[in-house]
Each structure stands twice: as structure tokens, then as C-alpha cells.
N, C-alpha and C positions, 0 to 999 in steps of 0.2 A: 300322540299316538297316529297311527297311519291307517290307512285303508286297508281292508283284508285282502287277501290275495284273490279271493273268488271274485269280488267287484272289480279289482283291476284285471282279471283274465277276461272277463266278460267285455269290459270296455276295450282291451287290447284287441279282441277278436274282431270288433265292429270297426274300430279305427286307431291304429297303434301310434299314432302320431300326435294326439292330442290327449292333454292331461285329463283325467275324469272331472265330472262335475266338481265346482267348489263347494266347500263345506267346512266342516270343523276337521277334517282329516286330511292326510296327505295323499299324493299319488306321484308315483315316480314313472317317467315315461323316458325311455332312450330313442333319441334320433341318431340313426348312423348316416355319417356323410363320407363321401368319396371325392377326394379332390375338390372339397368345398361344395358338393351338391347333395342334396338329401337323397337317400334311396328310400322311394316311398312305395315300392310294390314288391315286398319280400314275398317268399312262400310262406304261407301262413297256416299255422296249426291251432289247436285249443289253446295251449299255454305257451307256445314258443313260436318263434318265427325263424326263418334261415334266408341270409343274405349272401348272394353269390356276387363276389366282387372281384375285380383284377387282381391277380397275386402281385405282390410287392407294390401295390398303390399305396398312397398315404391318405389319411383321413382323420376323423375324429368321431369320438362319441360326444353328442350333446345330451346332457341329463337335465330334464324339466321337472321340477318339482312344483305340484300345486299347493294350495293354502294348507298351512298347518299351524298348530299352537304355539304358544310362546316356549322357548327353549332351545338349546342346541340340538341340531339336527344332523345325522350322519347319513352318508351315503357310501357303500361299499361296492367295489367292482372287483370280480373275481374272474381270472382267466387261467388258461393252461400256462406252463412256463415258458413255452416257446413263441408266445405272442408279444409282439412289442408295444407297450403302452408307455406314455411318458407322462406320469402324474405330477411331476414337479413343474410341468409347463401348464398346468391348469389355469383356466381363464374364466374368471367370473363374467357372466354376460348381463348381469343386472346391477342393482345398486347394493345388492347383499354380496360379501366377500365370501368365497369359498376358498378354503385352503387344505392342501395335501397334508394328512397328519402321519403318513408312514404306512409301512408294508407289514404285512403279518402273514405267515404261512398257516393254513388250516389244510388238514388232510392232504398236506404235500403241495398244495397250491396257493398262488400269490392272491392276497385280498388287499386291494388299495383302498385306503380309507381318506374320506373328504368329510370336512364339516364345516358349519358356519354356526358362529354365535347368534343367536336369533332373540331379539327383544320386543317383538310385536307381530302383528299378524301380517300375512303376505298374500297377495293374491296368485303370485307364482315367483319362482326364482329359477336360474338355471346356470350351468358352467358347462365347460367343453374341455375335453382331454384328447391330445393329439396321440394317434395310433398309425401302426403300419400294418397292412393286412398281408402278412407273410405266412400265417399258420392257420389252418383250421381249428377251430376252437369253439366252445360253448361259452358264453359269456352270461354271467349272474351279477345283475345290479339290484340293489335293495336299500331302502331308506329305512330308518326307524329314530325313535327317541328312547333313552334309557338303555337297557341292556340289549345285546346284539342277538336275535333270535335263531340266526343260522349258525353262529358260533356255539350257541347252546345245542342246536341239533346234532352238529359234528361231535359236540363232547358226548352226546346221548348216543353215539355209534353209527351217524349217517355218514361218516368219511366217505366210504365207498360210493354212496349216493352222489355226493358232491362231485367226486370223480368221474361218475357217469354223465354228469351234466357238463362238466367243463371240457371232458374227453370228446364230446359229442359224437359218440359212436352209435351202434345200433340200438343200445339199450336206453337211449336219451328219453322217450315218452315215459318209460316206466321210472326212471330216475327223477324226472320232473314230478310226476305224481307222488313219488316218496316224500320228496322234499316238501311240497305243499301239503301233504298230508300231515306232515310232521309239525308244521308251523300254523296249521289252520286256526288254532286258537289265539295266536298272537295277533296283534295289531301292527302291521308294517306293510309296505308296498314293495313288490317285487316284479322284475321284468327279465325274462329269460330269452335269448335269442343265439343263434349261431352264425359265425363268420365262415364262409367257404370259399377261399381264395381259388381262382382257378386262371389258366393260362400260363 
């Protein structure tokens, strides 16, 4: 299982760079890096953040996962189609091997899947994926075990909601709220933020 989105949101509002308290649940936290440096002061909202970064700069998403139970763990990163992400160049940052499992389109948007076969308790695990900051996009990062709760939500008719998040338009807060409401009964960890290149 993973930590519920409510707890994740509260933790992210206080400090979006540290995984939540350790326990028998998981926590996914994304650290945005530009030219190797962590961006630690984004514009902060209740359920998402906005990172203003130099256009066409290079960087990465560092995905940090807190402790979670035995079993294969999955992380998906969803973006809009114009955003450059290089999932095959994933780099494991600890003793656990993270592998790119492929690309799947949902609601017309790319979802990149990563997973690791897990056979014991972890205090934490992390991996890094190179990106280029060429397009404004919403980013949806989530981790889970078992069935994919976001894919289920899309199948239930929330494709437009996912589009509202990843397009990062004026309706973003409502779209985030709709997604979180749809998956509130599931146990998984979610992180939503916006990349806004300028210059």
C-alpha cells in the first residue's frame, strides 16, 4: 500500500523536499533539478507547486520513495506530449534497481512507468530521470502496488481531468481536486507540479 493523498498533500505543503514520516506506507516525493541544482523554492499551492525554470535548460526529476511493504513497486510519470523526458536513461540512486517498463498513453497523454522488484523493507529508495525544460506542462507522479488507481480513474471517465492537470491551464486547481476526489479511497502516493519554462 501507499500513503493516502491527503497525508501526502499536507506533508508537501509543509516541505515538498522530504519524504513523509517512515512507517508501513509509501511516500513519493519529486525533487526538480535544473543543471544539477535542486530547486527548493517553488510557488506553493495546496495540492501542487509551480517551478519557473529557464527555457531549454536541462535537468532531471529525482523521485524519492519512502519505506513500503514487500512486493513490486511502480512509479508512473505523466506529462504532456511536447515535454522531453528520457526514461530509458533512468539512474538508480541507491542499492535498489529501478527499471523503465515502457510508455503507455492514457487520455492521449504519455505515462512512463518505472518499477523495481522488491523483496524486503526499505528505509528509502530513489531514482533520477533526465528531462529538458522546453514546454510548459503539468507533471503527475504517483506510486502504487497492485492495480493502477489513476488508470482506473481514467477508465471511469476522468480523461478530461487528467488533460486539465497535464495541460497546466487555468482549470488546474479544479482538475487536481477532481482527480484527488476520485482516488481518495485508494492507497497510493501522488505528487503534482507544474514546470513553467521562461526566457
